[in-house]
C-alpha positions as CSV (number, residue, x, y, z in Angstrom):
1,M,-31.0,9.7,-22.6
2,T,-30.4,10.7,-26.2
3,D,-31.3,7.4,-27.8
4,E,-32.6,3.9,-27.1
5,P,-30.5,2.5,-24.1
6,E,-31.2,-1.1,-24.9
7,Q,-28.9,-0.9,-28.1
8,P,-25.8,-2.9,-27.4
9,V,-22.6,-1.1,-27.4
10,E,-21.2,-3.3,-30.2
11,R,-24.1,-2.3,-32.4
12,R,-23.4,1.3,-31.7
13,L,-19.8,0.7,-32.6
14,L,-20.6,-1.2,-35.8
15,A,-23.1,1.8,-36.8
16,L,-20.2,4.2,-36.2
17,L,-17.7,2.2,-38.4
18,D,-20.3,2.0,-41.1
19,H,-21.0,5.7,-41.0
20,L,-17.2,6.5,-41.4
21,G,-16.8,3.9,-44.1
22,I,-14.5,1.8,-42.0
23,A,-14.3,-2.0,-43.0
24,R,-11.3,-2.7,-40.6
25,A,-9.3,-0.6,-38.2
26,H,-6.6,-0.6,-35.6
27,F,-8.2,-0.2,-32.1
28,G,-7.0,1.1,-28.8
29,V,-8.8,0.8,-25.4
30,Q,-8.0,0.0,-21.7
31,N,-9.8,-3.2,-21.2
32,S,-11.4,-5.3,-24.0
33,T,-14.8,-5.6,-22.6
34,E,-16.6,-3.1,-25.1
35,L,-14.9,-4.8,-28.0
36,N,-15.2,-8.5,-26.9
37,P,-18.3,-9.1,-28.9
38,L,-16.7,-7.6,-32.0
39,I,-13.5,-9.7,-31.4
40,A,-15.7,-12.9,-31.1
41,E,-18.0,-12.3,-34.1
42,R,-15.9,-10.2,-36.5
43,P,-12.1,-10.5,-35.5
44,H,-11.1,-9.7,-39.3
45,C,-12.5,-6.1,-38.5
46,L,-9.5,-5.6,-36.1
47,S,-6.2,-4.8,-37.9
48,S,-4.7,-4.7,-34.4
49,L,-5.9,-4.2,-30.7
50,T,-3.9,-2.3,-28.1
51,L,-4.8,-2.4,-24.4
52,A,-3.3,0.5,-22.7
53,G,-3.1,-0.1,-18.8
54,P,-5.7,-2.9,-18.5
55,N,-6.7,-3.8,-14.9
56,R,-8.0,-7.1,-16.2
57,L,-7.3,-9.5,-19.3
58,L,-9.2,-12.6,-20.1
59,A,-7.1,-14.7,-22.5
60,E,-10.1,-16.4,-23.9
61,A,-11.7,-13.1,-25.0
62,V,-8.8,-11.7,-26.9
63,R,-7.4,-15.0,-28.3
64,P,-9.0,-14.4,-31.8
65,V,-6.7,-11.4,-32.2
66,A,-3.8,-12.5,-30.0
67,E,-1.2,-12.3,-32.9
68,R,-2.3,-8.7,-33.5
69,L,-2.5,-7.7,-29.8
70,Y,-0.3,-5.2,-27.9
71,V,-0.5,-5.0,-24.1
72,M,0.9,-2.0,-22.3
73,Y,0.8,-2.5,-18.5
74,G,2.4,-1.7,-15.1
75,D,4.4,-4.2,-13.1
76,A,2.3,-3.9,-9.9
77,G,-1.5,-4.1,-9.1
78,A,-4.4,-6.0,-10.3
79,G,-3.5,-5.4,-13.8
80,A,-0.2,-6.9,-13.6
81,E,-1.4,-10.1,-12.1
82,A,-4.1,-10.4,-14.7
83,V,-1.6,-9.9,-17.5
84,A,1.0,-12.5,-15.8
85,R,-1.9,-15.0,-15.7
86,A,-2.7,-14.4,-19.3
87,M,0.7,-14.5,-20.9
88,P,1.0,-18.3,-21.0
89,D,-2.1,-18.4,-23.1
90,L,-1.1,-15.6,-25.3
91,P,2.5,-16.3,-26.4
92,E,2.2,-14.4,-29.7
93,T,1.0,-11.3,-28.1
94,R,3.4,-8.3,-27.7
95,Y,3.9,-6.7,-24.3
96,L,5.1,-3.3,-23.1
97,R,5.8,-3.3,-19.4
98,F,6.3,-0.1,-17.2
99,D,8.6,-1.0,-14.4
100,D,8.0,0.4,-10.9
101,Y,4.6,1.5,-12.0
102,M,1.2,0.6,-10.6
103,V,-1.8,1.2,-12.9
104,L,-5.0,2.0,-11.3
105,I,-8.1,3.0,-13.2
106,W,-7.4,6.6,-12.7
107,T,-3.6,6.4,-13.6
108,D,-2.6,8.8,-16.4
109,V,-0.6,5.9,-18.1
110,L,0.0,7.5,-21.5
111,A,0.9,10.9,-20.1
112,D,3.4,9.4,-17.8
113,H,4.9,7.2,-20.5
114,A,4.3,9.0,-23.8
115,A,7.9,9.2,-25.0
116,R,8.5,5.4,-24.6
117,V,5.1,4.5,-26.2
118,L,5.7,6.7,-29.1
119,D,9.1,5.0,-29.5
120,L,7.6,1.6,-29.8
121,W,3.9,1.5,-30.5
122,P,4.0,3.1,-34.1
123,A,6.3,0.5,-35.2
124,F,3.8,-2.3,-34.0
125,L,1.0,-0.5,-35.8
126,D,3.0,-0.3,-39.1
127,E,3.9,-4.0,-38.8
128,M,0.1,-4.9,-38.2
129,Q,-0.9,-2.7,-41.0
130,A,1.3,-4.8,-43.4
131,L,-0.3,-7.9,-41.9
132,A,-4.0,-6.9,-41.9
133,P,-4.4,-3.3,-43.6
134,A,-6.9,-1.0,-42.1
135,T,-9.1,1.2,-44.1
136,P,-7.4,4.2,-45.4
137,L,-9.2,7.5,-44.7
138,D,-8.6,11.1,-45.6
139,G,-10.2,14.4,-45.0
140,P,-10.2,17.5,-42.8
141,A,-10.4,17.3,-39.0
142,E,-14.1,16.7,-38.1
143,D,-16.3,15.6,-35.3
144,G,-19.8,14.2,-35.0
145,E,-22.2,11.7,-33.1
146,V,-23.7,8.5,-34.2
147,V,-26.1,6.5,-32.1
148,G,-24.8,8.2,-29.0
149,I,-21.2,7.7,-29.7
150,T,-19.3,11.0,-30.3
151,Y,-16.2,11.0,-32.5
152,Q,-13.3,13.3,-33.4
153,C,-11.2,12.6,-36.6
154,Q,-7.7,14.0,-37.2
155,G,-5.0,13.1,-39.8
156,S,-4.9,10.9,-42.8
157,G,-4.0,7.3,-43.3
158,P,-5.2,3.9,-41.9
159,A,-8.1,4.1,-39.5
160,L,-6.9,4.0,-35.8
161,V,-10.0,4.1,-33.5
162,L,-9.3,5.0,-29.9
163,L,-12.0,4.2,-27.3
164,P,-12.0,6.2,-24.1
165,L,-9.8,4.9,-21.3
166,L,-11.4,4.6,-17.8
167,L,-10.6,7.6,-15.6
168,S,-7.3,8.6,-17.1
169,P,-7.3,12.5,-17.2
170,S,-5.3,12.9,-20.3
171,Q,-6.7,9.9,-22.2
172,W,-5.0,9.4,-25.5
173,Q,-4.1,13.1,-26.0
174,P,-0.4,13.0,-25.4
175,L,-0.1,10.7,-28.4
176,I,-2.6,12.2,-30.9
177,D,-0.6,14.7,-32.9
178,R,2.2,12.1,-33.6
179,L,-0.2,9.3,-34.4
180,A,-2.1,11.7,-36.8
181,E,1.0,12.1,-39.0
182,S,0.5,8.5,-40.1
183,F,-3.1,7.6,-39.2
184,R,-6.5,8.7,-39.4
185,V,-7.1,9.0,-35.7
186,I,-10.6,8.7,-34.5
187,R,-11.3,9.3,-30.9
188,L,-14.6,8.1,-29.4
189,G,-16.6,9.3,-26.5
190,G,-20.1,9.7,-25.2
191,R,-22.2,8.2,-22.5
192,W,-21.8,4.5,-23.6
193,L,-18.0,4.1,-23.5
194,G,-15.1,4.0,-21.1
195,G,-15.3,5.6,-17.6
196,A,-18.3,7.7,-18.5
197,G,-20.1,4.5,-19.8
198,F,-19.4,2.7,-16.5
199,I,-20.3,5.6,-14.3
200,E,-23.6,6.2,-16.2
201,A,-24.6,2.6,-16.1
202,R,-23.8,2.4,-12.4
203,S,-25.9,5.4,-11.7
204,T,-29.1,3.7,-13.2
205,D,-28.6,0.5,-11.6
206,P,-31.2,0.2,-8.8
207,G,-28.7,-1.6,-6.4
208,Y,-26.2,1.1,-6.7
209,L,-28.7,3.9,-6.3
210,R,-30.1,2.2,-3.2
211,A,-26.8,2.7,-1.6
212,V,-26.3,6.2,-2.8
213,R,-29.8,7.1,-1.6
214,S,-29.2,5.7,1.9
215,H,-26.2,8.1,2.1
216,V,-27.9,11.2,0.6
217,D,-30.9,10.6,2.8
218,E,-28.8,11.1,6.0
219,I,-27.7,14.4,4.6
220,D,-31.3,15.7,4.5
221,I,-30.8,18.4,1.8
222,R,-33.3,21.2,2.3
223,P,-34.6,23.3,-0.7
224,G,-32.3,26.2,-1.6
225,A,-29.3,24.6,0.1
226,S,-26.2,24.9,-2.2
227,V,-24.4,21.6,-2.9
228,L,-20.7,20.9,-3.9
229,D,-20.1,17.5,-5.5
230,V,-16.3,16.8,-5.4
231,G,-15.1,14.3,-8.1
232,C,-18.3,14.4,-10.2
233,G,-17.1,12.1,-13.0
234,S,-19.7,12.3,-15.7
235,G,-22.2,14.1,-13.5
236,A,-24.6,11.1,-13.4
237,L,-25.3,11.6,-9.6
238,D,-25.6,15.3,-9.9
239,R,-28.2,14.8,-12.6
240,W,-29.9,12.3,-10.4
241,L,-29.8,14.7,-7.4
242,A,-31.2,17.6,-9.6
243,R,-34.1,15.6,-10.6
244,R,-34.6,14.2,-7.1
245,T,-34.7,17.7,-5.7
246,D,-36.8,19.2,-8.6
247,G,-34.1,21.6,-9.4
248,A,-34.5,23.3,-5.8
249,N,-30.8,23.2,-5.1
250,P,-28.0,24.9,-7.1
251,I,-25.3,22.3,-7.7
252,T,-21.7,22.9,-8.3
253,A,-19.7,19.8,-9.5
254,V,-15.9,19.6,-9.8
255,D,-13.6,17.2,-11.3
256,L,-9.7,17.4,-12.4
257,N,-10.5,15.1,-15.4
258,P,-11.2,17.1,-18.5
259,Y,-12.4,14.1,-20.6
260,L,-15.3,13.5,-17.8
261,L,-16.1,17.2,-17.4
262,R,-16.7,17.4,-21.2
263,E,-19.0,14.4,-21.0
264,A,-20.7,15.7,-17.9
265,K,-21.4,19.1,-19.4
266,A,-22.7,17.4,-22.7
267,L,-25.0,15.2,-20.8
268,A,-26.4,17.9,-18.6
269,V,-27.3,19.9,-21.6
270,A,-28.9,16.8,-23.4
271,E,-31.1,16.3,-20.3
272,G,-32.1,20.0,-19.8
273,L,-30.2,20.4,-16.5
274,A,-27.4,22.7,-17.6
275,E,-29.1,25.7,-15.6
276,V,-29.2,23.7,-12.4
277,I,-25.7,22.1,-12.4
278,E,-22.4,24.1,-12.9
279,F,-19.4,21.8,-13.9
280,R,-16.0,23.3,-13.2
281,P,-12.5,21.9,-13.1
282,G,-11.1,21.3,-9.5
283,N,-8.8,19.2,-7.6
284,A,-10.3,17.4,-4.5
285,V,-7.2,18.3,-2.4
286,D,-7.1,21.9,-3.5
287,L,-10.7,23.1,-4.1
288,P,-11.0,26.4,-6.1
289,F,-13.4,27.9,-3.6
290,D,-13.4,30.4,-0.7
291,D,-13.8,29.3,2.9
292,G,-17.5,28.7,3.9
293,S,-18.9,28.6,0.2
294,F,-21.4,25.8,0.4
295,D,-24.2,24.3,2.6
296,I,-23.5,20.8,1.6
297,V,-20.1,19.3,0.4
298,M,-20.3,15.7,-0.7
299,S,-18.3,13.1,-2.6
300,H,-18.9,9.5,-3.7
301,T,-16.1,7.0,-4.4
302,V,-13.4,9.6,-4.9
303,M,-11.4,9.6,-1.7
304,E,-9.7,6.4,-2.8
305,E,-7.9,8.3,-5.4
306,C,-6.2,11.1,-3.6
307,D,-4.6,12.2,-0.3
308,A,-7.7,11.5,1.9
309,D,-6.7,13.7,4.8
310,R,-6.1,16.7,2.6
311,M,-9.4,16.0,0.7
312,L,-11.5,16.0,3.8
313,A,-9.8,19.1,5.2
314,E,-10.6,20.9,1.9
315,M,-14.2,19.7,2.0
316,I,-14.6,21.1,5.6
317,R,-13.0,24.3,4.7
318,V,-15.3,25.2,1.9
319,A,-18.5,24.1,3.9
320,R,-20.4,27.0,5.6
321,P,-20.6,26.8,9.5
322,G,-23.4,24.7,10.3
323,G,-23.3,23.0,6.7
324,Q,-22.7,19.4,6.2
325,V,-19.8,17.3,4.8
326,A,-20.6,13.7,3.4
327,V,-18.4,11.0,1.9
328,M,-18.8,7.6,0.7
329,V,-15.9,5.3,-0.3
330,R,-15.5,1.8,-1.5
331,A,-14.8,-0.8,1.3
332,T,-11.7,-2.8,0.1
333,D,-11.4,-4.0,3.8
334,I,-14.5,-6.1,3.3
335,G,-14.8,-8.8,0.8
336,V,-17.3,-8.8,-2.0
337,M,-20.1,-11.4,-2.5
338,W,-20.9,-13.4,-5.6
339,N,-24.1,-15.3,-4.9
340,L,-23.2,-18.3,-7.1
341,P,-23.0,-22.0,-6.0
342,V,-19.2,-22.3,-6.5
343,S,-16.8,-24.3,-4.4
344,A,-15.3,-22.8,-1.2
345,A,-11.9,-22.7,-2.9
346,I,-13.2,-20.5,-5.8
347,R,-15.3,-18.4,-3.4
348,E,-12.4,-17.6,-1.1
349,R,-10.3,-16.4,-4.1
350,V,-12.9,-14.2,-6.0
351,E,-14.5,-12.7,-2.8
352,A,-11.2,-11.5,-1.4
353,P,-11.0,-7.7,-1.3
354,V,-9.3,-6.1,-4.3
355,P,-7.0,-3.3,-3.3
356,S,-7.4,-0.3,-5.7
357,V,-6.3,2.7,-3.6
358,E,-3.9,5.5,-4.3
359,A,-1.2,6.2,-1.7
360,G,-2.8,8.2,1.1
361,G,-6.3,7.3,-0.1
362,C,-9.1,5.9,1.9
363,A,-11.1,2.8,1.0
364,D,-11.9,1.3,4.4
365,A,-13.2,1.9,7.8
366,G,-10.5,4.5,8.3
367,L,-13.1,6.9,7.0
368,Y,-14.9,6.7,10.3
369,R,-11.8,7.7,12.2
370,R,-11.2,10.5,9.9
371,F,-14.5,12.0,10.5
372,G,-14.3,11.2,14.2
373,Q,-11.1,13.3,14.5
374,S,-12.2,16.0,12.1
375,G,-14.1,18.2,14.6
376,L,-17.3,17.6,12.7
377,T,-20.4,17.1,14.9
378,D,-23.6,15.2,14.5
379,L,-21.8,12.3,13.0
380,K,-23.6,9.5,11.1
381,L,-21.1,6.8,10.4
382,F,-22.5,3.5,8.6
383,P,-21.7,0.9,6.0
384,T,-24.2,0.3,3.1
385,M,-24.1,-2.0,0.2
386,M,-24.5,-1.9,-3.5
387,T,-25.8,-4.9,-5.3
388,V,-25.9,-5.9,-9.0
389,S,-28.3,-8.6,-10.2
390,D,-28.2,-8.2,-14.1
391,P,-25.6,-10.5,-15.5
392,D,-26.1,-9.0,-18.9
393,G,-25.5,-5.4,-17.6
394,V,-22.4,-3.0,-18.0
395,I,-21.7,-3.3,-14.2
396,W,-21.6,-7.2,-14.3
397,A,-19.5,-7.0,-17.5
398,Y,-16.9,-4.8,-15.7
399,Y,-16.4,-6.9,-12.5
400,E,-16.7,-10.4,-13.8
401,P,-13.7,-10.5,-16.2
402,Y,-11.5,-9.8,-13.3
403,V,-12.9,-12.9,-11.6
404,L,-12.6,-15.1,-14.7
405,S,-9.0,-14.0,-15.2
406,Q,-8.1,-15.6,-11.9
407,L,-9.6,-19.0,-12.7
408,E,-8.2,-22.1,-14.2
409,P,-10.1,-23.7,-17.2
410,D,-11.8,-26.3,-14.9
411,E,-12.8,-23.5,-12.5
412,M,-14.0,-21.3,-15.2
413,A,-16.3,-24.0,-16.4
414,E,-17.6,-24.5,-12.8
415,W,-18.2,-20.7,-12.5
416,Q,-20.3,-20.6,-15.9
417,R,-22.4,-23.7,-14.7
418,A,-22.9,-21.8,-11.3
419,K,-23.8,-18.7,-12.9
420,A,-26.4,-20.7,-15.3
421,E,-27.9,-22.1,-12.1
422,A,-28.1,-18.9,-10.3
423,I,-29.8,-17.3,-13.3
424,S,-32.3,-20.0,-13.7
425,E,-33.1,-19.8,-9.9
426,R,-33.3,-16.0,-10.2
427,S,-30.8,-15.7,-7.2
428,I,-27.9,-14.3,-9.1
429,L,-26.3,-11.4,-7.2
430,Y,-23.0,-9.5,-6.9
431,A,-22.6,-7.2,-3.8
432,R,-20.0,-5.1,-2.3
433,T,-19.9,-2.8,0.8
434,L,-19.4,1.0,1.0
435,H,-18.4,3.0,3.9
436,C,-20.5,6.3,4.5
437,A,-20.1,9.3,6.7
438,V,-22.0,12.5,7.3
439,G,-21.1,15.4,9.7
440,R,-21.9,19.0,10.3
441,K,-19.4,21.8,10.6
442,P,-19.6,23.6,13.8
443,T,-21.0,27.2,13.8
């Protein structure tokens, strides 16, 4: 860690705004979670708020800025359902719907719709600028870091602060040059925000690490064995593995997301692990390595996002004869558990599996069939479970808004009462299943 982990994200954001001399700004983000405390306590600081491809939307959280809110969303998937439920409570909000388009957390929303967004969004920002002017800023392009949040500034004009999207490969990049013609565009990053923030928080959660450890233990990594991590994200598990093995195993980690790779490299340097882990761009369905390059090829919660059959074939191809292949995926075929004393009607709704899978992806027990038919030997096939018991943590804050967005006002009140009761009884728990598989490539 580069600074105190207990400092809330909203305090970091306020410190950054103060450092840059920003009293009020336009903001862009995917989900509002990171900005909710700011919206609740200082709504006047937001000239406008734009949500680009949210997969959850809680009307109560964004109501203080509803008339300055712009929501870009697809017409299918969890995000579409959440927006539809919130619309009646946010009649003054502006909406931009992308038809025949499903937004998942890894969808490249702005790259796919850059032309349309640039035709419509700047006009909204100009209108909001007239209503609630953002702080004007000028100066050369620059970058820096404040309390663990990195920033890149470009252009001149009203402040436009763009928080990282979740797992979008292009992030805001397709829009930056055009926006910088009229605004001082400030892109944020670092281990506390966006997809990197979620991955980093998850990797330190004891309940998640317990699940990962049960998978990695079945691999039985020997000193000196070379490891390839496919879809490394921010590199959190690679750094965990490097520490767990005392740096005895060379680790290569690939991801096709440039934003996450940048964060992964920076975090490895900050933690003194850059010599143990090599981060490289790479597509899970077309790995940039020769046949038989690694002793161990593993992946955690990535096969949901691509063609699972092609990904498994590639992992087997680059494994050495006698080497091991290991995969963990989310189990969307099994409901989650919220250990709160709520009614059966609420429980049935909120514990139903949430489909979040790319066409051809794998997020169910089909993983076991794929391994069974792959030609791998010494198979170890098993489910495991991640748990979250900190209702004030990042992981809980990511999952709970989706639940709340499904509830009616009286049901939401029941949920909050049940949550308070579970906290007082120290029995609060969220859990979800993951499917795991490990196999050996024949010699």
